[in-house]
C-alpha positions as CSV (number, residue, x, y, z in Angstrom):
1,X,139.0,151.8,183.8
2,X,136.5,149.0,184.4
3,X,134.0,150.6,182.0
4,X,136.6,150.7,179.2
5,X,137.5,147.0,179.9
6,X,133.9,146.1,179.7
7,X,133.6,147.8,176.3
8,X,136.6,145.9,175.0
9,X,135.3,142.6,176.3
10,X,132.0,143.2,174.6
11,X,133.8,143.9,171.4
12,X,135.5,140.5,171.6
13,X,132.3,138.7,172.5
14,X,130.5,140.3,169.6
15,X,133.2,139.4,167.1
16,X,133.2,135.8,168.4
17,X,129.4,135.6,168.1
18,X,129.7,136.5,164.4
19,X,132.1,133.6,163.9
20,X,130.3,131.0,166.0
21,X,127.7,129.9,163.3
22,X,130.6,128.2,161.6
23,X,131.0,125.9,164.6
24,X,127.4,124.8,164.7
25,X,127.4,122.9,161.4
26,X,129.0,119.6,162.5
27,X,127.8,117.3,165.3
28,X,130.7,115.1,166.3
29,X,133.8,116.4,168.0
30,X,137.1,115.2,169.4
31,X,139.5,117.2,171.6
32,X,143.2,117.5,170.8
33,X,146.2,119.8,171.5
34,X,148.4,121.8,169.2
35,X,151.8,123.2,170.4
36,X,152.8,126.0,167.9
37,X,156.0,128.1,167.5
38,X,155.9,130.9,165.0
39,X,159.2,132.8,164.5
40,X,160.2,135.8,162.4
41,X,163.7,136.8,161.6
42,X,164.0,140.4,160.3
43,X,166.8,140.8,157.8
44,X,166.4,144.5,157.2
45,X,163.5,147.0,156.9
46,X,161.9,145.0,154.1
47,X,163.0,141.4,154.1
48,X,162.3,138.7,156.7
49,X,162.5,134.9,157.2
50,X,159.4,133.1,158.5
51,X,159.9,129.8,160.4
52,X,157.2,127.7,162.1
53,X,156.8,124.4,163.9
54,X,153.5,122.8,164.8
55,X,153.2,119.7,167.0
56,X,149.6,118.4,166.7
57,X,148.2,115.7,169.0
58,X,145.0,113.7,168.8
59,X,144.6,114.1,172.6
60,X,146.3,116.2,175.3
61,X,149.8,115.1,174.4
62,X,151.7,112.0,173.2
63,X,149.4,110.8,170.4
64,X,151.0,112.5,167.4
65,X,148.5,113.5,164.7
66,X,150.8,115.8,162.6
67,X,154.2,117.5,162.6
68,X,154.3,120.6,160.5
69,X,157.5,122.5,159.5
70,X,157.2,125.7,157.5
71,X,159.6,128.4,156.4
72,X,159.6,131.2,153.8
73,X,161.1,134.5,152.6
74,X,159.0,137.6,153.0
75,X,159.0,141.2,151.7
76,X,157.3,143.9,153.8
77,X,155.9,147.1,152.1
78,X,153.3,149.8,152.5
79,X,154.9,151.2,155.7
80,X,154.9,147.7,157.3
81,X,151.2,147.0,156.7
82,X,151.7,144.4,154.1
83,X,153.9,141.4,153.6
84,X,154.3,139.1,150.6
85,X,155.9,135.7,151.3
86,X,157.1,132.7,149.3
87,X,157.3,129.6,151.4
88,X,157.8,125.8,151.8
89,X,156.3,123.4,154.2
90,X,156.9,119.8,155.2
91,X,154.0,117.9,156.8
92,X,154.1,114.4,158.3
93,X,150.6,113.1,159.2
94,X,149.9,110.0,161.3
95,X,146.4,108.9,160.2
96,X,144.5,106.1,162.0
97,X,143.4,103.3,159.8
98,X,139.7,102.8,160.2
99,X,138.7,101.9,163.8
100,X,142.0,100.3,164.6
101,X,145.0,101.5,166.6
102,X,147.2,101.3,163.6
103,X,148.5,104.4,161.9
104,X,149.5,105.3,158.3
105,X,152.2,107.9,157.8
106,X,151.5,110.4,155.0
107,X,154.2,112.8,153.9
108,X,153.5,116.1,152.2
109,X,155.7,118.7,150.6
110,X,154.0,122.1,150.1
111,X,154.9,125.3,148.3
112,X,152.8,128.4,149.1
113,X,152.5,132.1,148.3
114,X,150.8,134.4,150.7
115,X,149.9,138.1,151.3
116,X,149.1,139.5,154.7
117,X,147.6,142.9,155.4
118,X,147.2,144.7,158.7
119,X,144.5,147.3,159.6
120,X,143.4,149.2,162.7
121,X,139.8,150.2,163.5
122,X,140.0,152.1,166.8
123,X,141.7,149.8,169.3
124,X,140.8,146.7,167.2
125,X,143.6,145.2,165.1
126,X,142.6,143.3,161.9
127,X,144.9,140.8,160.1
128,X,144.0,139.4,156.7
129,X,146.0,136.6,155.2
130,X,145.5,135.2,151.6
131,X,147.4,132.0,151.0
132,X,147.6,129.8,147.9
133,X,149.1,126.3,148.3
134,X,150.5,123.7,145.9
135,X,150.5,120.4,147.8
136,X,152.5,117.3,146.9
137,X,150.9,114.6,149.0
138,X,152.7,111.3,148.4
139,X,152.0,110.7,144.6
140,X,149.1,113.1,144.4
141,X,149.1,116.8,143.6
142,X,146.5,119.3,145.0
143,X,146.0,123.0,145.2
144,X,144.2,125.0,147.8
145,X,143.3,128.6,148.7
146,X,143.0,129.8,152.3
147,X,141.6,133.1,153.7
148,X,142.3,134.1,157.3
149,X,140.7,136.9,159.2
150,X,142.2,137.6,162.7
151,X,141.0,140.1,165.3
152,X,143.0,141.3,168.3
153,X,141.8,143.6,171.1
154,X,144.0,145.0,173.9
155,X,142.4,144.4,177.4
156,X,144.6,146.2,179.9
157,X,146.1,148.9,177.7
158,X,145.1,151.1,174.8
159,X,147.5,149.3,172.4
160,X,149.2,145.9,172.4
161,X,152.7,146.6,173.7
162,X,155.0,145.1,176.4
163,X,153.1,143.5,179.3
164,X,149.8,143.7,177.4
165,X,147.0,141.3,177.8
166,X,144.9,140.9,174.7
167,X,142.0,138.9,173.2
168,X,142.5,137.1,169.9
169,X,139.9,135.5,167.6
170,X,140.1,134.3,164.0
171,X,138.3,132.5,161.3
172,X,140.1,130.7,158.4
173,X,138.4,128.9,155.5
174,X,140.1,126.4,153.2
175,X,138.9,125.9,149.6
176,X,140.1,123.3,147.1
177,X,140.5,124.1,143.4
178,X,138.8,120.9,142.2
179,X,136.5,118.1,143.4
180,X,134.9,119.1,146.7
181,X,135.5,122.9,146.9
182,X,135.0,123.2,150.6
183,X,138.0,121.6,152.5
184,X,137.6,122.9,156.1
185,X,137.0,125.9,158.4
186,X,138.8,126.9,161.6
187,X,137.4,129.1,164.3
188,X,139.6,130.2,167.3
189,X,139.3,132.3,170.4
190,X,142.1,132.9,172.9
191,X,143.9,135.2,175.3
192,X,147.5,136.4,174.8
193,X,150.2,138.1,176.7
194,X,153.0,140.2,175.1
195,X,156.1,140.0,177.3
196,X,158.2,142.5,175.3
197,X,158.7,143.6,171.7
198,X,160.1,140.2,170.7
199,X,157.9,137.6,172.5
200,X,154.1,136.9,172.7
201,X,152.4,133.9,174.3
202,X,148.9,132.9,173.5
203,X,146.5,130.1,174.5
204,X,143.0,129.3,173.2
205,X,140.3,127.0,171.9
206,X,140.0,126.1,168.2
207,X,137.2,124.3,166.4
208,X,138.0,122.8,163.0
209,X,135.2,121.3,161.0
210,X,135.0,119.4,157.7
211,X,131.9,118.5,155.7
212,X,130.7,115.7,158.1
213,X,133.0,115.9,161.1
214,X,134.6,118.3,163.6
215,X,137.6,118.4,165.9
216,X,138.3,120.7,168.9
217,X,141.8,121.7,169.8
218,X,143.5,123.5,172.7
219,X,146.2,125.7,171.2
220,X,149.4,127.0,172.9
221,X,151.2,129.4,170.6
222,X,154.5,131.3,171.0
223,X,155.4,134.2,168.6
224,X,159.1,135.2,168.6
225,X,160.7,138.0,166.6
226,X,164.5,138.1,166.5
């Protein structure tokens, strides 16, 4: 049992090492906290409603950086391995003005289309997400493409099921359609626990970097299917 656990942990470490070079580009870093709820309402065998709330802070808690609300209608196919979704998001950002303590509120309305694909390689689960966003930021209009690659590995069982502990890592890159192509990149590593078939809890560290700066976040995530 210990030998199998060591193999699984080595798999997680190796995957994380492949992602770590993205974290070494930027030099400056600040630490914040994201509280995330991700919900999924299954309407039938094919259709689902996605809903999501993210409360992002500049520090541990109390200094709001961004409130994100997202929802969408999805269609599952290919024996549950793929999901196509059309969604809408509202984002309220509280940006500091220069080196002052004053903040400027920026509101964004976002329409997005995404395709997710699930794979299994042995005990390792792979999750690909391709998302295209049309962003209405105040009086400006922008478009952006995002690619997400997530990896999950069960640690105390052969598969991720009720009462499973698992490791989770991902990398997501954001690309603009004009001006500066590179927008940002996110790297995450965490530990999760699946309570039952409806609820998962996860906590981990995320580094987000831009062209010249970087931010670190501690993420607490809840996944709920109902």
